C-alpha positions in Angstrom: 94.5 92.9 95.2 97.0 95.7 95.0 96.3 98.9 96.8 97.2 102.1 94.8 96.6 105.6 95.9 95.6 107.9 93.0 95.7 111.8 93.2 92.4 112.1 94.8 93.7 110.1 97.8 91.3 107.2 97.1 92.8 103.6 97.3 92.5 101.6 94.2 92.9 97.8 93.9 94.3 95.7 91.1 96.3 92.8 89.7 100.0 92.8 88.5 99.9 92.2 84.7 103.5 92.8 83.9 106.8 92.5 85.7 109.2 92.6 82.8 110.6 96.1 83.6 113.4 96.5 86.2 112.0 97.6 89.6 108.7 98.5 88.0 105.4 96.5 87.7 102.2 97.2 85.8 99.0 96.8 87.6 95.5 96.7 86.1 92.8 98.3 88.1 89.2 97.6 87.4 86.3 99.8 88.5 82.6 99.4 88.0 80.8 102.5 86.4 77.0 102.7 85.9 76.3 103.2 82.1 74.2 106.5 81.8 71.8 105.1 79.2 71.6 101.4 79.9 71.8 101.7 83.7 74.0 98.6 83.7 77.3 98.5 85.4 80.3 98.4 83.1 83.9 97.4 84.0 86.5 100.1 83.3 90.0 99.0 83.2 93.1 101.1 83.5 96.8 100.3 83.9 99.2 102.0 86.4 102.8 101.6 87.0 104.2 100.9 90.4 107.6 100.8 92.0 109.0 97.4 93.0 112.4 98.1 94.4 113.3 94.5 95.1 111.7 92.9 91.9 109.7 90.6 94.2 106.3 90.8 92.5 105.2 88.5 89.7 102.4 88.1 87.2 99.1 87.8 89.0 100.4 88.9 92.4 98.5 90.9 94.8 100.4 93.5 97.0 100.4 97.2 97.9 102.7 99.8 96.2 102.2 103.4 95.5 102.0 104.3 91.7 105.2 105.4 90.0 105.5 108.9 88.5 
């Protein structure tokens, strides 16, 4: 899983879903959130961009980068 640090300082984990950009990868992060009415856990997915200066990451890879921008 990829470790990403968001603005709150929390570390997020995810999977590389795109490496087509030069020196940039797109990482999909999944979090479990409890539904307020149904009381079931729902997967929330969000995509983040991360800097990959050597273009060494590929689709499905797991590594640690900080989010870009």
